[in-house]
C-alpha positions as CSV (number, residue, x, y, z in Angstrom):
1,X,-21.4,5.4,15.1
2,X,-19.5,7.2,17.7
3,X,-15.7,7.0,18.1
4,X,-15.7,5.4,21.4
5,X,-18.0,2.6,20.5
6,X,-15.6,2.2,17.6
7,X,-12.6,1.7,20.0
8,X,-15.0,-0.4,22.2
9,X,-15.9,-2.9,19.6
10,X,-12.4,-3.0,18.3
11,X,-11.2,-3.8,21.9
12,X,-14.2,-6.6,22.3
13,X,-12.8,-8.3,19.3
14,X,-9.6,-8.7,21.1
15,X,-11.4,-11.2,23.5
16,X,-11.5,-13.9,20.4
17,X,-8.8,-16.0,20.5
18,X,-8.7,-16.6,16.9
19,X,-7.9,-13.1,16.4
20,X,-4.7,-13.2,18.3
21,X,-3.9,-16.6,16.4
22,X,-4.3,-15.0,12.9
23,X,-2.5,-11.7,14.0
24,X,0.6,-13.8,15.6
25,X,1.0,-15.6,12.4
26,X,0.5,-12.4,10.5
27,X,2.7,-10.1,12.3
28,X,5.7,-12.9,12.1
29,X,5.2,-13.1,8.2
30,X,5.3,-9.6,7.8
31,X,8.3,-8.8,9.7
32,X,10.3,-11.6,7.9
33,X,8.7,-10.7,4.5
34,X,9.5,-7.0,5.0
35,X,13.0,-8.2,5.7
36,X,13.5,-9.5,2.3
37,X,14.3,-7.0,-0.1
38,X,11.4,-6.8,-3.0
39,X,8.8,-8.6,-1.0
40,X,6.4,-6.1,0.4
41,X,3.1,-6.1,1.5
42,X,1.6,-6.1,-1.9
43,X,3.5,-9.3,-2.8
44,X,2.8,-11.0,0.9
45,X,-0.9,-10.0,0.3
46,X,-1.0,-12.0,-2.7
47,X,0.7,-14.8,-1.4
48,X,-1.8,-15.3,1.5
49,X,-5.2,-13.6,-0.1
50,X,-6.6,-17.1,-1.4
51,X,-6.1,-18.6,2.3
52,X,-7.9,-16.0,3.9
53,X,-11.1,-16.9,1.8
54,X,-11.9,-19.7,4.2
55,X,-11.5,-17.3,7.2
56,X,-14.5,-15.4,8.6
57,X,-14.3,-11.8,7.4
58,X,-13.3,-10.4,10.6
59,X,-10.4,-12.9,10.8
60,X,-9.2,-12.1,7.5
61,X,-9.2,-8.5,7.7
62,X,-7.2,-8.8,10.9
63,X,-4.8,-11.3,9.5
64,X,-3.9,-9.2,6.3
65,X,-3.8,-5.8,8.4
66,X,-1.5,-7.6,11.0
67,X,1.2,-8.4,7.6
68,X,0.9,-4.5,6.8
69,X,2.1,-3.8,10.5
70,X,5.0,-6.4,10.6
71,X,6.3,-5.2,7.2
72,X,6.2,-1.5,8.5
73,X,9.1,-2.7,11.1
74,X,10.6,-5.3,9.1
75,X,11.6,-3.7,6.1
76,X,13.7,-1.1,8.0
77,X,16.0,-4.3,9.1
78,X,18.1,-4.8,5.9
79,X,17.7,-0.9,5.4
80,X,19.8,-0.3,8.7
81,X,22.3,-3.4,8.9
82,X,22.5,-3.9,4.9
83,X,21.9,-0.7,3.2
84,X,19.3,-2.3,1.4
85,X,15.6,-1.0,1.7
86,X,13.5,-3.9,2.1
87,X,10.7,-1.8,0.3
88,X,10.9,1.6,-1.4
89,X,9.3,3.3,1.7
90,X,12.4,2.4,3.6
91,X,15.2,4.0,1.1
92,X,15.3,7.1,3.4
93,X,16.2,4.8,6.3
94,X,19.2,3.5,4.6
95,X,20.7,6.9,4.6
96,X,20.6,7.5,8.0
97,X,20.4,4.2,9.5
98,X,23.1,2.6,7.6
99,X,25.2,5.1,8.5
100,X,24.6,4.5,12.2
101,X,25.2,1.0,11.7
102,X,28.5,1.9,10.1
103,X,29.7,3.9,12.8
104,X,28.8,1.2,15.2
105,X,25.3,2.7,16.6
106,X,23.4,-0.3,14.9
107,X,21.2,-0.8,18.2
108,X,20.6,3.0,18.2
109,X,19.4,3.0,14.4
110,X,17.4,-0.1,15.1
111,X,15.9,0.7,18.4
112,X,14.6,4.2,16.8
113,X,13.1,2.4,13.9
114,X,11.2,0.1,16.7
115,X,9.8,2.8,18.9
116,X,9.0,5.2,15.7
117,X,7.0,2.0,14.2
118,X,5.2,1.4,17.4
119,X,4.6,4.9,18.3
120,X,3.3,5.7,14.6
121,X,1.4,2.7,14.4
122,X,-0.5,2.9,17.7
123,X,-1.2,7.0,17.3
124,X,-2.4,6.4,13.7
125,X,-5.2,3.9,14.9
126,X,-6.9,6.8,17.0
127,X,-6.6,8.8,13.9
128,X,-8.0,6.4,11.8
129,X,-11.3,5.9,13.9
130,X,-11.4,9.9,14.2
131,X,-11.4,10.2,10.3
132,X,-13.1,7.2,9.4
133,X,-16.2,7.5,11.6
134,X,-17.2,10.8,9.8
135,X,-17.2,9.6,6.5
136,X,-19.5,6.4,7.7
137,X,-21.9,9.5,8.9
138,X,-21.8,11.0,5.4
139,X,-22.6,7.5,3.9
140,X,-26.2,7.7,4.0
141,X,-26.1,10.7,2.0
142,X,-24.5,8.7,-0.8
143,X,-26.8,7.7,-3.9
144,X,-25.5,6.5,-7.4
145,X,-24.2,10.2,-8.8
146,X,-22.4,10.4,-5.5
147,X,-20.6,6.6,-5.8
148,X,-20.0,6.9,-9.3
149,X,-18.1,10.4,-8.5
150,X,-16.4,8.6,-5.7
151,X,-15.2,5.8,-7.6
152,X,-13.9,8.0,-10.4
153,X,-11.9,10.0,-7.8
154,X,-10.4,6.9,-6.8
155,X,-9.3,5.7,-10.2
156,X,-8.2,9.2,-11.4
157,X,-6.0,9.7,-8.2
158,X,-4.2,6.5,-8.6
159,X,-3.6,7.8,-12.2
160,X,-2.4,11.1,-11.1
161,X,-0.3,10.4,-8.1
162,X,1.6,7.3,-9.3
163,X,3.6,6.9,-12.1
164,X,5.5,9.5,-14.4
165,X,3.2,9.4,-17.3
166,X,-0.8,10.0,-17.0
167,X,-1.3,9.1,-20.6
168,X,0.0,5.5,-19.4
169,X,-1.8,5.6,-16.4
170,X,-5.1,6.2,-18.6
171,X,-4.0,3.4,-20.9
172,X,-3.4,0.8,-17.5
173,X,-6.8,2.1,-16.4
174,X,-8.2,1.3,-19.6
175,X,-6.8,-2.4,-19.2
176,X,-8.4,-3.0,-16.1
177,X,-11.8,-1.9,-17.5
178,X,-11.7,-4.0,-20.3
179,X,-11.1,-6.8,-17.9
180,X,-14.0,-5.8,-15.6
181,X,-16.5,-5.7,-18.6
182,X,-16.2,-9.2,-19.6
183,X,-19.2,-11.1,-18.2
184,X,-22.3,-10.0,-17.1
185,X,-23.4,-6.6,-17.5
186,X,-24.0,-5.1,-14.1
187,X,-27.3,-3.4,-14.7
188,X,-29.3,-5.9,-17.0
189,X,-27.4,-9.1,-16.1
190,X,-27.0,-9.9,-19.8
191,X,-23.6,-11.6,-21.1
192,X,-20.8,-9.4,-23.0
193,X,-17.3,-9.8,-24.4
194,X,-17.3,-13.8,-23.4
195,X,-16.4,-14.5,-27.3
196,X,-18.8,-17.4,-26.8
197,X,-16.6,-19.1,-24.0
198,X,-18.8,-20.6,-21.4
199,X,-15.5,-20.3,-18.9
200,X,-16.0,-16.6,-19.7
201,X,-20.0,-16.0,-19.0
202,X,-19.4,-15.2,-15.3
203,X,-16.5,-13.0,-16.0
204,X,-12.6,-13.5,-15.3
205,X,-11.8,-14.6,-11.9
206,X,-11.0,-11.4,-10.3
207,X,-8.6,-12.4,-7.4
208,X,-6.5,-14.5,-10.2
209,X,-6.1,-11.1,-12.2
210,X,-5.6,-9.0,-9.0
211,X,-2.9,-11.5,-7.6
212,X,-1.1,-11.4,-11.1
213,X,-1.1,-7.9,-11.8
214,X,0.2,-6.8,-8.4
215,X,2.0,-10.0,-6.7
216,X,3.2,-12.2,-9.6
217,X,4.4,-9.2,-11.7
218,X,6.6,-8.4,-8.9
219,X,8.1,-12.1,-8.5
220,X,8.6,-12.0,-12.2
221,X,10.4,-8.6,-11.8
222,X,12.6,-9.6,-8.9
223,X,13.7,-12.7,-10.6
224,X,15.8,-10.1,-12.9
225,X,17.2,-8.3,-9.9
226,X,20.1,-9.0,-7.9
227,X,21.0,-7.9,-4.4
228,X,24.4,-8.0,-2.4
229,X,24.0,-9.6,0.7
230,X,27.7,-8.9,2.2
231,X,27.5,-7.6,5.8
232,X,29.5,-4.3,5.5
233,X,31.8,-3.9,8.8
234,X,31.1,-1.4,11.1
235,X,34.0,1.0,12.7
236,X,35.0,-0.8,15.7
237,X,32.8,-2.6,17.9
238,X,29.2,-2.7,17.0
239,X,26.8,-2.1,19.8
240,X,23.3,-3.4,19.7
241,X,22.2,-1.6,23.0
242,X,18.7,-0.2,23.2
243,X,18.6,3.7,22.8
244,X,18.9,5.7,26.0
245,X,16.0,7.8,27.6
246,X,17.5,10.9,26.3
247,X,18.0,9.9,22.8
248,X,14.1,8.6,22.8
249,X,13.0,12.2,23.9
250,X,15.3,13.6,21.1
251,X,13.5,11.6,18.4
252,X,9.8,12.1,19.8
253,X,9.1,15.2,18.1
254,X,10.2,14.0,14.6
255,X,8.3,10.9,15.1
256,X,5.0,12.7,15.8
257,X,5.6,14.7,12.8
258,X,5.7,11.5,10.9
259,X,2.8,9.8,12.5
260,X,0.5,12.7,11.5
261,X,1.9,13.3,8.1
262,X,1.8,10.1,7.5
263,X,-1.7,9.1,8.3
264,X,-3.0,12.1,6.6
265,X,-1.0,11.3,3.2
266,X,-1.7,7.8,3.4
267,X,-5.5,8.6,3.5
268,X,-5.1,9.9,-0.1
269,X,-6.1,7.3,-2.7
270,X,-2.9,6.3,-4.5
271,X,-0.4,8.2,-2.5
272,X,0.6,5.2,0.3
273,X,3.7,4.7,2.5
274,X,6.5,5.8,-0.1
275,X,5.4,9.2,-0.6
276,X,4.3,9.5,3.0
277,X,7.5,8.9,4.6
278,X,9.3,11.3,1.7
279,X,7.2,13.9,3.0
280,X,7.6,13.4,6.5
281,X,11.4,13.2,6.4
282,X,11.1,16.7,4.9
283,X,8.7,18.1,7.2
284,X,10.9,16.9,10.0
285,X,13.8,18.4,8.8
286,X,12.2,21.6,8.7
287,X,11.2,21.8,12.2
288,X,14.5,20.0,13.4
289,X,17.1,22.1,15.7
290,X,19.7,20.2,13.8
291,X,18.4,19.7,10.4
292,X,22.5,19.9,9.2
293,X,22.5,16.0,10.7
294,X,19.8,14.7,8.2
295,X,21.5,12.4,6.0
296,X,24.7,11.9,8.1
297,X,23.1,9.3,10.7
298,X,20.1,11.7,12.2
299,X,18.0,9.6,14.4
300,X,15.2,12.2,13.7
301,X,15.3,11.4,10.3
302,X,14.8,7.5,11.1
303,X,12.2,8.3,13.2
304,X,10.2,10.6,10.8
305,X,10.4,8.0,8.0
306,X,9.4,5.0,10.3
307,X,6.6,6.4,12.1
308,X,5.5,7.8,8.8
309,X,5.4,4.4,6.9
310,X,3.9,2.7,9.9
311,X,1.3,5.4,10.0
312,X,0.4,5.1,6.5
313,X,-1.1,1.6,7.0
314,X,-3.8,3.0,9.0
315,X,-4.4,6.1,6.6
316,X,-4.7,3.9,3.9
317,X,-7.5,2.2,5.6
318,X,-9.6,5.4,5.7
319,X,-10.4,5.7,2.0
320,X,-10.6,2.0,1.9
321,X,-13.1,1.0,4.5
322,X,-15.0,4.3,4.8
323,X,-15.6,4.9,1.1
324,X,-14.7,1.8,-0.6
325,X,-11.9,3.7,-2.4
326,X,-8.6,1.6,-2.0
327,X,-5.9,3.6,-0.7
328,X,-2.9,1.6,-2.3
329,X,-2.1,-1.6,-4.4
330,X,-2.1,-3.5,-1.1
331,X,-5.3,-2.1,0.0
332,X,-7.0,-3.3,-3.6
333,X,-6.1,-7.0,-2.6
334,X,-7.7,-6.5,0.9
335,X,-10.9,-4.8,-1.0
336,X,-10.7,-8.0,-3.2
337,X,-10.9,-10.3,-0.4
338,X,-14.0,-8.6,1.2
339,X,-15.6,-8.4,-2.3
340,X,-15.0,-12.1,-2.6
341,X,-16.9,-12.4,0.9
342,X,-20.0,-10.6,-0.7
343,X,-19.2,-7.1,0.5
344,X,-19.9,-4.4,-2.0
345,X,-17.3,-1.9,-2.0
346,X,-18.6,1.8,-1.0
347,X,-19.1,3.7,1.5
348,X,-22.1,1.9,3.1
349,X,-20.1,-1.2,3.3
350,X,-18.7,-0.6,6.8
351,X,-22.2,0.7,8.1
352,X,-23.6,-2.7,7.0
353,X,-20.9,-4.7,8.4
354,X,-19.3,-2.6,11.3
355,X,-17.8,-5.8,12.5
356,X,-15.2,-5.3,10.1
357,X,-14.1,-2.2,11.3
358,X,-13.9,-3.4,14.7
359,X,-11.6,-6.2,13.2
360,X,-9.5,-3.7,11.3
361,X,-8.9,-2.0,14.9
362,X,-8.3,-5.3,16.7
363,X,-6.1,-6.6,14.0
364,X,-3.8,-3.5,14.1
365,X,-3.8,-2.9,17.8
366,X,-3.0,-7.0,18.3
367,X,-0.2,-6.6,16.1
368,X,1.2,-3.7,17.6
369,X,1.3,-5.5,20.9
370,X,2.9,-8.6,19.5
371,X,5.4,-6.6,17.6
372,X,6.1,-4.6,20.7
373,X,6.9,-8.1,22.5
374,X,8.9,-9.7,19.6
375,X,10.3,-7.0,17.4
376,X,13.5,-6.2,19.3
377,X,14.2,-9.8,19.4
378,X,13.8,-10.6,16.0
379,X,15.6,-7.7,14.6
380,X,18.8,-9.4,15.8
381,X,17.7,-12.4,13.9
382,X,16.8,-10.9,10.7
383,X,20.3,-10.5,9.3
384,X,20.2,-14.2,8.7
385,X,16.9,-14.4,7.1
386,X,17.7,-11.6,4.6
387,X,20.8,-13.6,3.4
388,X,18.9,-16.4,2.3
389,X,18.9,-17.2,-1.3
390,X,16.7,-15.0,-3.4
391,X,16.0,-17.2,-6.0
392,X,14.8,-20.0,-3.6
393,X,12.5,-17.6,-2.0
394,X,10.9,-16.2,-5.3
395,X,10.2,-19.8,-6.4
396,X,8.8,-20.8,-3.4
397,X,6.5,-17.4,-3.3
398,X,5.5,-18.5,-6.9
399,X,4.7,-22.1,-5.7
400,X,2.7,-20.4,-2.8
401,X,0.6,-18.1,-4.9
402,X,-0.2,-20.9,-7.6
403,X,-1.4,-23.4,-4.7
404,X,-3.4,-20.5,-3.2
405,X,-5.3,-19.4,-6.5
406,X,-5.8,-23.2,-7.3
407,X,-7.3,-23.8,-3.8
408,X,-10.1,-21.1,-4.9
409,X,-12.0,-23.2,-7.0
410,X,-9.5,-25.9,-8.0
411,X,-9.5,-24.8,-11.6
412,X,-6.4,-24.8,-13.6
413,X,-8.0,-21.8,-15.9
414,X,-7.4,-19.6,-12.4
415,X,-4.0,-20.3,-12.5
416,X,-3.3,-19.7,-16.2
417,X,-5.4,-16.6,-16.0
418,X,-3.0,-15.2,-12.7
419,X,0.1,-16.3,-14.6
420,X,-1.1,-14.2,-18.0
421,X,-2.0,-11.4,-15.7
422,X,1.3,-11.6,-13.9
423,X,3.1,-11.6,-17.7
424,X,1.0,-8.5,-18.7
425,X,1.9,-6.8,-15.1
426,X,5.6,-7.4,-15.5
427,X,5.4,-5.8,-19.0
428,X,3.7,-3.1,-17.6
429,X,6.0,-2.5,-14.9
430,X,8.9,-2.5,-17.2
431,X,7.4,0.1,-19.5
432,X,6.1,2.3,-16.9
433,X,2.7,1.3,-16.9
434,X,0.9,1.2,-13.4
435,X,-0.4,-2.2,-12.4
436,X,-2.1,-0.3,-9.4
437,X,-4.3,1.6,-11.7
438,X,-5.0,-1.4,-13.6
439,X,-6.1,-3.4,-10.7
440,X,-8.1,-0.9,-9.2
441,X,-10.2,-0.3,-12.2
442,X,-10.8,-4.0,-12.3
443,X,-12.1,-3.9,-8.9
444,X,-14.0,-0.7,-9.0
445,X,-14.9,-0.8,-12.9
446,X,-18.2,-2.8,-12.5
447,X,-19.5,-0.7,-9.9
448,X,-18.5,2.4,-11.4
449,X,-20.4,1.6,-15.0
450,X,-23.5,0.5,-12.6
451,X,-23.5,3.6,-10.5
452,X,-23.0,6.0,-13.8
453,X,-25.7,4.3,-15.6
454,X,-28.3,3.7,-12.8
455,X,-27.3,7.5,-11.6
456,X,-28.3,8.7,-15.2
457,X,-31.7,7.1,-15.1
458,X,-32.3,9.0,-12.0
459,X,-31.5,12.2,-13.8
460,X,-33.5,11.5,-17.2
461,X,-29.9,10.7,-19.0
462,X,-28.8,14.3,-18.6
463,X,-25.1,14.1,-17.0
464,X,-25.3,17.7,-15.9
465,X,-27.6,17.1,-13.4
466,X,-25.0,15.6,-11.5
467,X,-23.3,19.0,-10.8
468,X,-26.4,20.1,-9.0
469,X,-25.9,17.9,-6.2
470,X,-23.6,19.4,-3.7
471,X,-21.5,16.1,-2.8
472,X,-21.2,14.7,-6.3
473,X,-20.1,18.1,-7.5
474,X,-17.4,18.9,-4.7
475,X,-16.1,15.1,-5.2
476,X,-16.0,15.8,-9.3
477,X,-14.0,19.1,-8.7
478,X,-11.6,17.3,-6.5
479,X,-11.0,14.9,-9.2
480,X,-10.5,17.6,-11.9
481,X,-8.0,19.4,-9.6
482,X,-6.2,15.8,-9.2
483,X,-6.0,15.6,-12.6
484,X,-4.6,19.2,-13.3
485,X,-2.1,18.4,-10.6
486,X,-1.0,15.3,-12.3
487,X,-0.7,16.9,-15.9
488,X,1.4,19.9,-14.2
489,X,3.5,17.5,-12.2
490,X,4.1,15.4,-15.3
491,X,5.1,18.6,-17.5
492,X,7.7,19.5,-14.5
493,X,9.1,16.3,-14.6
494,X,9.3,16.5,-18.6
495,X,11.1,19.4,-18.4
496,X,13.3,18.6,-15.7
497,X,14.2,15.6,-17.7
498,X,14.9,17.5,-20.6
499,X,17.1,19.9,-19.0
500,X,19.2,17.0,-17.6
501,X,19.8,15.7,-21.1
502,X,20.7,18.9,-22.6
503,X,23.2,19.4,-19.7
504,X,24.8,15.9,-20.2
505,X,24.8,16.5,-23.5
506,X,26.6,19.8,-23.3
507,X,29.0,18.2,-21.1
508,X,29.9,15.2,-23.7
509,X,30.4,18.0,-26.4
510,X,32.6,19.7,-24.0
511,X,34.8,16.7,-23.4
512,X,35.1,15.9,-27.1
513,X,36.2,19.4,-27.6
514,X,38.9,18.9,-25.3
515,X,42.1,18.3,-26.4
516,X,43.9,15.0,-25.4
């Protein structure tokens, strides 16, 4: 499939009025949800995922991706006006954006975020098409050994690049695999681990488990968090005027840096928007003519950060749709939606259903257009939204999730599974275990096992034969490198933590020796 035919297919999808309807709703939901600290893409996906099952698959993809686009801009609004990031990826926007707000330059900060979000999103769509099409062309060379290596790469990438403890990451993935093994054997279709319970013969409801692990766990954690929504006064009269042409030209290099870095980092399974924003901020500071302004109200810092986190939306789709390996926890839910619709995760998914690729392109393009038309107006209204009572918002979110999961099969057991998974996910978050690793293992566990067992059948049971296949060997070597990187990263973090604790202990001892 050629690049231009993919773009034309996406533009053709824009002729469907239902695409525009769902994208309009999704974009507005994303901006409002992104402006509420603690909501984010994953939680919003969890809230609305059950309702997408009554949509056509292309409509569902466009709707969910439009939520991501809205969140990418909405999370910068509380970061700038209140000094509270809507999502972790907007942390650096707080540093420069809130300083500008307190200096009476709210319009400059919001305008920079608005332009960078639009630019990063639009350009990254082109990068997405350019990178995902070659992956799709490789799909025809993938047999069971290659699929096994690919699924293994996705899960170990999540473990290596997220969390502070790889051992806890493996434990989390083990929990996900245990859940995935309940029900039917993926090869011979016999039941296993059902404990003689009829309700488990077809397995645990995967959607309920994923929403519980990724969304309900965040709701439970949010009940324990408090935010001060008091508006800080700016120095003098605050200006909400749009940035001038000169200011826009000054931010463009940083925005372009953020777009490129954000797309590439977002395409790494397990990385996501937060590391993309951090790396882009540092890269923009290195190439800036005024690096000393970063952290003191730099529009370049805002531009790099906002362009990167919005570009990462398209980047995360590259492994998700191109290879069937989710790029982030929110992409796990997107893949879950497609799995429930009957699509098997893997590199052949898009080649067998190209309308999903077209819908992804159309959804992001339409959301960008709608954001361009409404985003600046909505930014002036979001200050009232973010001050809504947080407890009421979380209770309403939980009620929406419960209603959505119950509506899937009208079974109370699904709601119970979701709430139990949410409780488990909350405990995992509290004690440093990766819910994303557990969720991804749930999604890919069955296909991973199936690919391994059928791949071994192809090689007469010899696992070393896998290394004789060039693509399989390459993917496994990359996987091994990621694990080594994760181990080294963990050792460095432990060493720094030990040094910090030693310095604190030495300081405390010095304080006790100092005479009163």
